C-alpha positions, 0 to 999 in steps of 0.5 A: 082764061086765067088759072083762077078763072079756069079753077072757078069754072071747073069747081062750078061745073063739078057740082053738076056732075054725078061723080059716083057715075063718072068714077064707075065709068073710069074704073070700068075703062081702067080695068081693061087697059094693059097699063092696069093689067101690068101694074104691080103697084098703083099710086092712086088717091082717095077722092074728095066729094067733087072728084071722080069716085075712086073707091072701086079702083082702090078696092080692086087694086087690093083685091087684084094683089097690087100694092096700093099707095096713097098720098099723105100730106107732109107739109104745105108743099109736100106729100108722101106716098104710103103703101096701104094694105087695107082701106079701113086704115084711112083717116081724114087728113089734110084738107079733109082727104082720106089718107094713110095714118101717120104710123105707116111709113112713107114709101119711094114710088121708084122702088115699086116695079111696074107702078101706075100713077092715077092723077087727079085734076080739076080740069085738063086740056085735050093737049095734056095740060093738067089744071090742079087745085093750086097747091103744086103737090102733084106737079112736084111729084110728077117732076121726078116720077118716071113710071106710067101715069094716067090723068083722070079727068071727067069728060065734061071738064076737058077743054080745048086749052088751059093756061100753063106754066113751065112747072105744070105737069103735062100728059100725052092725050093717050094718058088722059082717061075719062069715064068714056076711056082713053082720049084718042 
């Protein structure tokens, strides 16, 4: 299977899933993890309609007093992380994704103690290959990010194998979360 075929399969499969329920399951599993408990800052994403709903995670991060950073597209190849103090500030940005407004400054995730990055994907393999949408935004970010990261992937979008290039981000299976919890 090529990446193009895998993306087409994943996009079609996503239309069959209840992403609100998947997101609720992921949130409940996440909140009980030590990684969440220890995180002083959470790097997350405002979900698109075909992604697991992250609204509960974003609200809980702020309610728990965690610093919440969300991506903002800067160019066709780069994104910034921006600390957001309230979800009401989010605005539609690139690709129609809710993101922090332009007047909030970009932040360096390395400057945040105990950061936990929650990373989206179209699909993933059980051995940790992440299939993104093809823009490379997260692959570039993950190439230098040294904090803890969890890949959020619906159970129905886990495959035994996926095509992988040298630059593609990989996750240890214990860092892949589905609505049923962490892979073991």
